[in-house]
C-alpha positions in Angstrom: 50.2 -87.2 0.6 49.7 -85.3 3.8 46.4 -83.8 4.1 46.6 -80.8 6.0 43.2 -78.5 7.6 41.8 -75.4 5.3 41.8 -73.3 8.3 45.6 -73.3 8.8 46.3 -73.6 4.9 44.4 -70.2 4.4 44.6 -68.1 7.8 48.5 -68.9 9.0 50.0 -67.2 5.3 47.4 -64.4 5.4 48.6 -63.3 8.9 52.2 -63.9 7.7 51.6 -62.3 4.7 50.1 -59.4 6.4 52.7 -58.9 9.4 55.1 -58.7 6.1 53.5 -56.4 3.9 53.0 -53.5 7.0 56.8 -54.1 7.9 57.8 -53.5 4.5 55.7 -50.7 3.9 56.5 -49.0 6.7 60.4 -49.2 6.2 60.3 -48.3 2.5 58.0 -45.0 3.7 60.6 -44.5 6.4 63.3 -44.7 4.3 62.5 -43.0 0.6 59.8 -40.5 1.6 62.4 -37.7 0.9 64.1 -38.4 -2.4 60.3 -39.1 -3.4 59.3 -35.9 -2.5 61.4 -34.3 -4.8 59.9 -36.5 -7.7 56.6 -35.5 -6.7 57.3 -31.7 -6.4 59.3 -31.8 -10.0 56.6 -33.6 -11.7 53.9 -31.5 -10.2 56.4 -28.2 -11.5 56.6 -29.8 -15.2 52.5 -30.4 -15.2 52.2 -27.1 -14.9 55.0 -25.8 -16.8 53.7 -28.1 -20.1 50.2 -27.2 -19.8 51.8 -23.3 -20.2 53.8 -24.1 -22.5 51.6 -25.9 -24.6 49.1 -22.8 -24.3 51.7 -20.8 -25.3 52.7 -22.3 -28.3 49.3 -22.1 -29.4 48.3 -19.1 -28.5 50.9 -17.4 -30.3 50.8 -20.7 -33.7 48.5 -18.4 -35.8 50.7 -14.9 -35.6 53.4 -16.3 -37.9 50.7 -18.6 -39.7 48.8 -15.5 -40.5 51.7 -14.0 -41.5 53.4 -16.5 -43.8 50.1 -16.9 -46.0 49.6 -13.5 -46.7 53.1 -12.9 -47.3 53.1 -15.3 -49.9 49.9 -15.4 -51.5 50.7 -11.2 -52.2 54.2 -12.2 -53.3 52.8 -14.6 -55.8 49.9 -12.9 -56.6 51.1 -8.9 -56.6 47.4 -8.2 -58.6 45.9 -8.3 -55.2 47.6 -4.9 -54.3 45.3 -3.4 -57.2 42.2 -4.3 -54.8 43.2 -3.7 -51.5 39.4 -3.8 -50.1 39.7 -7.1 -51.2 42.2 -8.0 -49.3 40.6 -6.2 -46.1 37.8 -8.7 -46.6 40.5 -11.5 -46.8 42.0 -9.6 -43.4 38.9 -9.6 -41.4 37.6 -13.0 -41.7 40.9 -14.7 -41.1 40.7 -12.8 -37.5 37.5 -14.6 -37.2 38.4 -17.2 -35.5 41.1 -15.6 -32.9 39.5 -13.1 -30.8 42.7 -11.5 -29.5 44.4 -11.6 -32.7 44.6 -7.3 -32.7 45.5 -6.4 -36.3 46.2 -7.9 -39.5 47.5 -5.3 -41.9 49.1 -4.9 -45.5 51.4 -1.7 -45.9 52.5 -0.9 -49.6 55.7 0.2 -50.9 53.3 3.3 -52.6 52.4 4.1 -48.9 48.5 2.5 -48.8 47.5 0.5 -45.9 44.9 -1.5 -44.6 44.1 -3.9 -41.6 41.6 -6.0 -39.8 41.7 -4.3 -35.9 39.7 -5.3 -33.2 40.5 -4.4 -29.7 42.5 -6.1 -27.3 39.7 -8.0 -25.3 37.9 -8.8 -29.0 34.4 -6.5 -28.1 35.1 -4.7 -31.7 36.0 -5.3 -34.8 36.3 -3.7 -37.9 38.4 -2.5 -40.8 40.9 0.1 -41.6 42.5 1.8 -44.5 44.1 4.9 -45.3 43.3 5.4 -48.8 39.1 4.7 -49.1 38.3 8.6 -48.9 41.8 10.6 -48.6 44.9 10.0 -49.0 46.7 9.2 -46.4 44.0 9.7 -44.4 43.2 6.8 -41.8 39.8 5.3 -41.4 38.0 3.0 -39.8 34.8 0.8 -41.6 32.3 -1.8 -40.5 32.5 -4.7 -42.4 30.3 -5.4 -45.1 30.3 -8.9 -46.5 30.2 -7.8 -50.0 32.3 -5.1 -51.0 34.5 -5.3 -47.7 34.9 -2.0 -47.0 31.7 -0.6 -46.0 30.2 2.6 -43.8 32.6 4.9 -41.9 32.9 4.7 -38.1 32.1 7.9 -36.6 32.5 6.5 -33.3 36.7 5.8 -34.1 39.1 8.9 -34.8 40.1 9.6 -38.6 44.3 10.1 -38.2 45.7 12.2 -40.9 48.7 11.4 -42.6 49.2 8.1 -42.1 51.8 7.1 -44.0 52.4 3.1 -42.7 56.3 3.3 -44.5 57.6 5.3 -41.7 56.2 3.5 -38.8 58.7 1.1 -36.9 56.9 -2.5 -37.9 57.3 -1.2 -42.1 60.9 0.1 -41.2 62.3 -2.7 -39.1 60.9 -5.5 -41.5 62.8 -3.8 -45.1 65.9 -3.0 -42.9 65.5 -7.1 -41.9 64.4 -8.2 -45.6 62.9 -10.9 -43.8 60.2 -11.8 -41.2 61.1 -9.8 -37.7 59.3 -9.5 -34.0 58.4 -6.3 -32.6 58.6 -5.5 -29.1 56.1 -6.6 -26.6 54.3 -3.5 -25.9 50.9 -2.0 -24.0 48.3 -1.5 -26.4 46.7 2.6 -26.4 44.1 2.5 -23.9 43.9 -0.7 -23.1 45.6 -2.5 -19.9 46.8 -5.3 -22.4 50.4 -5.6 -23.8 50.9 -6.5 -27.4 53.2 -8.1 -29.9 53.2 -8.0 -33.8 55.4 -10.2 -36.5 55.9 -8.5 -39.4 57.3 -9.7 -43.0 58.4 -7.4 -46.3 56.8 -9.1 -49.1 58.7 -8.9 -52.4 57.9 -10.2 -56.4 59.7 -12.6 -58.4 61.9 -9.4 -59.6 62.9 -9.2 -55.9 60.9 -5.7 -55.9 59.3 -4.6 -52.9 55.4 -4.8 -52.7 55.3 -3.6 -49.3 55.4 -5.8 -45.5 52.3 -7.6 -44.0 52.2 -8.0 -40.3 50.1 -8.9 -37.2 49.5 -8.6 -33.4 48.1 -10.3 -30.9 47.1 -9.1 -27.2 49.0 -10.8 -24.9 46.3 -10.2 -22.1 44.9 -14.0 -22.8 47.7 -15.0 -21.5 48.1 -13.6 -18.5 44.2 -14.3 -17.8 45.3 -17.5 -17.8 48.0 -17.9 -15.8 46.2 -16.5 -12.7 43.6 -18.9 -13.6 45.6 -21.9 -13.3 44.9 -23.4 -9.6 48.2 -23.9 -8.1 48.8 -24.8 -4.9 49.2 -21.7 -1.7 52.6 -19.6 -2.1 53.4 -21.1 -5.7 54.3 -19.0 -8.8 54.0 -19.5 -12.4 55.4 -16.5 -15.1 56.4 -16.1 -18.8 59.0 -13.7 -19.5 61.5 -12.2 -22.0 65.3 -13.1 -22.4 65.5 -10.2 -20.3 63.5 -11.0 -17.9 60.8 -8.5 -18.7 57.3 -10.1 -17.6 54.8 -11.1 -20.0 52.4 -12.4 -17.9 52.2 -14.0 -14.1 50.3 -15.2 -12.1 50.2 -12.3 -9.5 47.6 -9.8 -9.7 50.4 -7.0 -9.7 50.4 -4.8 -13.1 53.0 -6.1 -16.1 54.2 -2.2 -16.8 53.5 1.5 -15.3 52.8 4.2 -17.1 53.9 8.1 -16.3 51.9 10.1 -18.8 52.7 9.1 -22.3 55.9 6.8 -21.0 55.3 3.2 -20.2 58.0 1.3 -18.1 57.6 -3.0 -18.7 57.5 -4.7 -14.7 60.8 -6.9 -14.9 62.0 -10.4 -12.7 64.1 -8.3 -10.8 62.3 -4.8 -10.2 59.4 -6.7 -9.0 57.8 -6.3 -5.4 57.8 -9.7 -4.7 61.2 -11.1 -3.8 60.2 -14.9 -5.1 60.2 -12.7 -8.3 63.1 -11.0 -8.2 65.5 -14.2 -6.8 64.0 -16.0 -9.7 65.0 -13.2 -12.2 68.8 -13.7 -11.1 68.4 -17.5 -11.3 66.5 -17.2 -15.0 68.6 -20.4 -16.6 66.8 -23.6 -17.9 66.4 -26.3 -15.5 65.6 -27.6 -12.3 67.2 -25.8 -9.3 66.3 -24.7 -5.6 66.1 -21.4 -4.2 65.7 -19.9 -0.5 63.9 -16.9 0.2 63.8 -14.9 3.4 64.0 -18.2 4.8 61.4 -20.6 2.6 62.9 -23.2 -0.1 61.1 -23.7 -3.1 61.7 -25.9 -6.1 62.3 -23.6 -9.5 62.4 -24.8 -13.0 62.5 -22.4 -16.1 61.8 -23.6 -19.6 62.4 -21.7 -23.0 59.2 -21.7 -25.6 61.3 -21.6 -28.7 58.8 -19.5 -31.0 59.2 -18.9 -34.8 62.1 -16.7 -36.5 64.5 -16.6 -33.5 62.0 -15.2 -30.5 62.5 -17.4 -27.4 60.4 -16.8 -24.0 61.2 -18.5 -20.9 58.3 -20.2 -18.4 59.1 -20.3 -15.1 57.3 -22.5 -12.2 58.1 -22.3 -8.3 56.3 -24.2 -5.7 57.1 -24.3 -1.6 58.8 -27.2 -1.2 57.1 -27.6 2.4 54.2 -28.2 0.9 54.9 -31.6 -1.0 57.0 -32.8 1.6 54.2 -32.6 4.5 51.7 -34.0 1.6 53.7 -37.5 0.9 54.9 -37.7 4.9 50.9 -37.1 5.9 50.0 -40.0 2.7 52.8 -41.9 3.9 51.0 -42.4 7.7 47.9 -43.0 6.1 49.3 -45.4 3.4 51.0 -47.4 6.8 47.6 -47.5 8.0 45.1 -48.3 5.5 47.7 -51.4 4.4 48.0 -52.5 7.7 44.1 -52.4 8.4 43.4 -54.4 4.5 45.9 -56.7 5.8 44.3 -57.4 9.2 41.3 -57.6 7.2 42.3 -60.3 5.0 43.4 -62.7 7.8 40.0 -62.3 8.8 38.4 -63.0 5.7 41.0 -65.8 5.4 39.9 -67.2 8.5 35.8 -67.2 7.8 36.6 -68.8 4.2 38.1 -71.4 5.9 35.1 -71.9 8.6 32.6 -71.9 6.0 34.4 -73.8 3.3 32.1 -76.7 3.4 29.3 -74.5 1.3 31.1 -74.1 -1.6 32.0 -78.3 -1.8 28.0 -78.8 -2.0 28.2 -76.5 -5.2 30.9 -77.7 -7.0 29.4 -81.4 -6.6 25.8 -80.0 -7.5 27.7 -78.2 -10.8 29.1 -81.5 -11.7 25.9 -83.6 -11.4 24.6 -80.6 -13.2 26.8 -80.8 -16.0 26.5 -77.2 -16.4 28.9 -75.6 -18.3 28.7 -72.2 -17.0 28.6 -72.8 -13.5 32.2 -75.5 -14.4 33.8 -72.2 -15.7 33.3 -70.1 -12.8 35.4 -73.0 -10.8 38.7 -71.8 -10.2 42.1 -73.8 -11.3 43.8 -75.5 -10.1 42.2 -77.1 -6.6 44.2 -77.3 -3.4 45.8 -80.3 -1.6 42.2 -81.1 0.2 40.9 -84.4 -0.4 37.4 -83.5 -1.0 38.2 -80.3 -3.3 40.6 -82.2 -4.8 38.8 -85.5 -6.2 35.9 -82.7 -7.7 38.6 -81.0 -9.3 40.1 -83.2 -11.4 36.4 -84.3 -12.8 35.5 -81.2 -13.7 39.0 -80.6 -15.0 38.6 -82.8 -17.8 34.9 -82.0 -19.0 35.7 -78.6 -18.5 38.7 -79.2 -21.7 36.9 -81.2 -23.9 33.6 -78.8 -23.6 36.5 -75.8 -23.9 37.4 -77.4 -27.6 33.8 -77.8 -29.0 33.3 -74.3 -28.4 36.8 -72.8 -29.7 36.3 -74.7 -33.4 32.6 -73.6 -33.6 33.4 -69.8 -33.1 36.6 -70.5 -35.5 34.1 -71.4 -38.2 31.2 -69.0 -37.7 33.6 -65.9 -37.6 35.6 -67.2 -40.9 32.4 -67.6 -42.4 31.1 -64.5 -41.3 34.4 -62.9 -42.5 33.6 -64.5 -45.9 30.2 -62.8 -46.4 31.3 -59.9 -45.5 34.4 -59.8 -48.4 31.5 -60.8 -50.9 29.0 -58.2 -49.8 31.5 -55.3 -50.6 32.5 -56.7 -53.7 29.2 -57.1 -54.8 27.9 -53.4 -53.8 30.9 -52.3 -55.8 30.7 -54.0 -58.8 27.0 -52.8 -58.6 27.8 -48.9 -58.5 31.0 -48.9 -60.6 31.2 -48.6 -64.2 33.9 -51.9 -65.6 34.8 -49.8 -68.7 35.9 -46.1 -67.3 35.7 -47.1 -63.1 33.5 -44.5 -62.7 30.2 -44.4 -60.9 27.5 -46.0 -62.9 24.4 -44.9 -63.6 22.8 -46.9 -60.1 25.8 -45.5 -58.1 25.1 -41.8 -59.4 21.4 -42.1 -58.1 22.7 -43.7 -54.5 25.3 -40.6 -53.9 23.6 -37.3 -56.1 20.8 -38.1 -53.3 23.6 -38.1 -50.8 25.1 -34.7 -52.1 22.0 -33.0 -52.2 20.5 -33.7 -48.8 24.0 -32.5 -47.9 24.0 -29.3 -49.7 20.5 -28.4 -48.2 21.6 -29.3 -44.7 24.5 -27.4 -44.5 23.1 -24.2 -46.2 26.2 -24.9 -49.2 25.9 -24.4 -52.8 25.2 -27.2 -55.3 26.0 -27.8 -58.8 25.1 -30.6 -61.6 26.8 -30.8 -64.7 25.9 -33.2 -67.7 28.1 -33.5 -70.3 28.2 -35.8 -73.7 31.1 -36.4 -76.2 30.7 -34.6 -79.7 30.0 -36.5 -82.4 30.8 -40.3 -80.7 28.7 -41.8 -83.0 30.8 -41.1 -85.7 33.8 -42.4 -83.5 32.4 -45.7 -83.1 31.1 -45.8 -86.5 34.4 -44.4 -88.5 37.1 -45.8 -85.8 35.3 -49.1 -84.1 34.0 -49.7 -80.8 37.2 -50.4 -79.1 38.6 -46.8 -80.3 34.9 -45.4 -78.6 36.3 -47.0 -75.4 39.9 -45.3 -75.6 37.8 -42.5 -75.9 35.2 -42.7 -73.3 38.4 -44.2 -70.5 40.4 -41.1 -72.1 37.7 -38.0 -71.2 36.7 -40.1 -67.3 40.4 -39.6 -66.5 40.5 -36.1 -67.2 37.4 -35.3 -65.8 38.6 -37.1 -62.4 41.6 -35.2 -62.5 40.3 -31.8 -63.0 37.7 -32.5 -60.0 38.2 -32.8 -55.9 38.4 -36.5 -54.6 34.6 -36.3 -53.1 33.3 -34.7 -56.0 30.6 -36.9 -58.0 31.9 -38.3 -61.2 29.6 -40.5 -62.7 29.2 -42.1 -67.2 25.5 -41.6 -66.9 25.2 -43.6 -69.8 26.8 -44.4 -73.0 29.1 -41.3 -74.0 27.4 -39.2 -71.1 28.4 -37.8 -68.0 27.2 -36.5 -65.3 29.0 -34.4 -62.4 27.7 -32.9 -59.0 29.4 -30.6 -57.2 29.0 -29.5 -53.6 30.2 -25.9 -51.9 32.2 -25.0 -55.4 31.6 -21.0 -56.5 29.9 -20.9 -59.7 33.5 -19.6 -61.3 35.0 -22.2 -59.6 33.0 -24.8 -61.1 33.2 -22.8 -64.6 37.3 -22.7 -64.3 37.6 -26.3 -64.0 35.2 -27.0 -66.8 36.7 -24.5 -69.2 40.1 -26.7 -67.8 39.3 -29.5 -69.1 37.5 -28.7 -72.6 41.6 -27.1 -73.0 42.9 -30.1 -71.8 41.2 -31.7 -74.0 42.5 -29.7 -77.3 45.9 -29.5 -75.7 46.5 -33.1 -74.7 43.9 -35.0 -77.5 43.2 -38.6 -74.8 43.4 -40.2 -78.6 46.3 -39.5 -81.0 45.2 -37.8 -84.2 41.4 -37.9 -83.4 40.1 -34.6 -81.5 37.5 -35.1 -78.9 35.4 -32.1 -77.5 32.8 -32.1 -75.2 29.5 -29.8 -74.9 28.3 -29.4 -71.1 24.9 -28.6 -69.6 25.2 -26.9 -66.3 23.0 -25.7 -63.1 24.6 -23.9 -60.5 22.3 -23.2 -57.5 22.8 -21.0 -54.2 21.7 -21.8 -50.6 19.2 -22.7 -49.8 18.5 -25.1 -52.6 15.2 -26.0 -53.1 15.0 -28.0 -56.7 14.7 -31.5 -56.5 17.3 -34.2 -58.3 14.6 -35.1 -61.1 14.4 -30.8 -61.9 17.8 -30.4 -61.7 18.4 -33.7 -64.5 15.8 -32.3 -66.5 17.0 -28.8 -66.4 21.0 -30.1 -67.4 20.0 -32.4 -70.3 17.8 -29.2 -72.5 21.5 -27.3 -71.3 23.3 -30.0 -73.2 20.7 -30.1 -75.7 21.4 -26.4 -76.3 24.8 -26.7 -76.5 25.0 -29.8 -79.2 22.7 -27.4 -81.4 24.3 -24.3 -81.1 27.9 -25.5 -82.4 29.3 -28.5 -79.4 32.1 -27.6 -77.0 30.5 -25.7 -74.9 29.4 -24.6 -71.9 25.8 -24.1 -71.8 24.6 -22.6 -67.5 
């Protein structure tokens, strides 16, 4: 085989590649810069448009969610209308996570009205009713976490003769017999637009109960559009289908006021000619606009909101901006590529000059029998005699050692996986009751301390319940232990069915079961325990053999200070009392 010099082998190909690469980049840049520039501009516009589109959807989503939640809740529970103060607290708490949700309200068919209200900028939040002091007298009240409707607010005006059934939001919803959008209008006394959604509520007999509505301040969307870092002389807007502006990146007002009347600013009536031309072409898709000799790339995307509402997001960017950027980028790229390839050619020359040093290192690696050093040697080698001779010996040694290491790693991995599976099985078996599948006492002890610590750390309520099958000894003595086991299994399933998956249900010993419930109010626990008792009576776990339970319960409100041992002793005493006072009862 003919041998060649290292210098020729490295420097000549590097130089040819540098020349070919530079010529290719120059040709590619010169021919395609125009097409690429349009794609870059479109990509930038769609990135801005997508951000606005997602922001609008996320911002408006709570509006229809709250309407649907309250509509369905009151429709299925008309009794909620018997105490509108409870709805006042519900609406106030629903609005807390959403600082721009200005109203959540309920207007009954008999003219009563209650709402959670805050100003468009989220600085004042309170409750209003028209029934608390005088019928049809709409007054503002502070929120009270216990009574919900607190003390009157002397800083807010009182509106006499306020009948919500005469208001547009009520009449529009009743007339449509379905959820409807209100008109976008400014808030009285505030520089912000707002929009509302209203839904009629009917009971199961089809009788009108009233209308629930929500409203949101759109000033946050306008503020967001103004905060987007656009390139110079670019535009972004949000508009209704008729072209009326909802928000824009410009500082001009979105509506004008003449006395008590106001007028919305539309794209076609805007003071900026770019918006005027954009309003004339409010069609989804991409197009080119020419405004006073300046070309813009223009893209419109519809925002489909629930219940038939459609808005438009529009983005305009001057074509000169991104074309100039790409031209400068192309020139800079060619210069950088040229420098890189020249550097590569020089590096190749240096490598050829100093190749003797790597040869010495290769020989050292062979003589030292070092696996790490051998693995750092690149393969395959070139046609140079010295490197090729060393490479054949090193390759053979590396292959053998690689096989040995691979087999060893596989065996270690298999053994580790087997041990892990065995440990997990042993842990599950040691904490689970074999008969019922519930936690056993060991599992209860492990999890109950964690549950108590959680209740203390997060300020949650803590409930512990000890229950016992009544006359279980008689069941075993009369019908045998197999029937007793069926009773235990049946009771375990009933308890699991009535409590949450993260609640702790354990077989504490014999016929005793222990429950830990965190973050559930006392009424909720009592309701579930009574449901267990009723189910055992209505759907016996054993045919022709009634099974009942006696319960001892302790429910602690935060902060929880008692120890687990104290709580267990407490519920044990209460269970004993339940047994001695008739059984099949709950002692708390």
